[in-house]
C-alpha positions in Angstrom: 7.2 6.3 12.9 3.4 6.3 12.2 3.9 3.4 9.8 5.5 1.4 12.5 2.7 2.2 15.0 0.1 1.2 12.4 1.8 -2.1 11.7 2.0 -2.8 15.4 -1.7 -2.1 15.8 -2.4 -4.5 12.9 -0.2 -7.2 14.4 -1.7 -7.0 17.9 -5.3 -6.8 16.7 -4.8 -9.6 14.3 -3.5 -11.8 17.1 -6.4 -11.0 19.3 -9.0 -11.6 16.5 -7.4 -14.9 15.5 -6.8 -16.1 19.1 -7.8 -19.7 19.6 -9.4 -19.0 23.0 -12.8 -17.5 23.6 -12.6 -13.8 24.2 -15.4 -11.4 25.1 -17.1 -9.9 22.1 -16.1 -6.4 23.2 -12.4 -7.3 23.0 -12.8 -8.8 19.5 -14.8 -5.8 18.3 -12.2 -3.3 19.6 -9.4 -5.4 18.0 -11.3 -5.2 14.7 -11.5 -1.4 15.0 -7.8 -1.3 15.9 -7.0 -3.3 12.8 -8.8 -0.9 10.6 -7.1 2.1 12.3 -3.7 0.5 11.9 -4.3 -0.2 8.3 -5.4 3.3 7.6 -2.5 4.8 9.6 0.0 2.7 7.7 -1.5 3.5 4.3 -1.7 7.2 5.0 1.9 7.3 6.2 3.0 5.5 3.0 1.1 7.9 0.7 2.4 11.1 2.3 6.1 10.3 1.9 7.9 13.2 0.2 10.1 11.8 -2.5 11.2 15.1 -4.1 14.3 15.5 -1.9 15.4 11.9 -2.5 15.0 12.2 -6.3 17.1 15.4 -6.2 19.7 13.6 -4.2 19.7 10.7 -6.7 20.3 13.1 -9.6 23.2 14.7 -7.8 24.7 11.3 -7.1 24.3 10.3 -10.7 26.1 13.4 -11.8 28.9 12.8 -9.3 29.3 9.2 -10.5 29.6 10.3 -14.2 32.3 12.8 -13.3 34.3 10.1 -11.5 34.2 7.6 -14.3 37.5 6.9 -16.0 37.5 7.7 -19.7 39.8 5.6 -21.9 42.4 7.4 -23.9 41.7 7.6 -27.6 45.2 8.5 -28.7 47.5 5.6 -27.7 50.5 6.2 -29.9 
């Protein structure tokens, strides 16, 4: 959620800063600050992702898949 907000801030502020029309200096300055805030918000939300539960889930899935594998018979005759 916060990552999406940060990316939206970056997109909007980038559009304002790169606008081909002349905008007041205050608007461009605020857009620059919004770009920094959006970048920081996106970076912090990426760093603070908890991966411990997903790695446990992946290990459980691997164990389940190994149990479901079909083993060839060694004694055919």
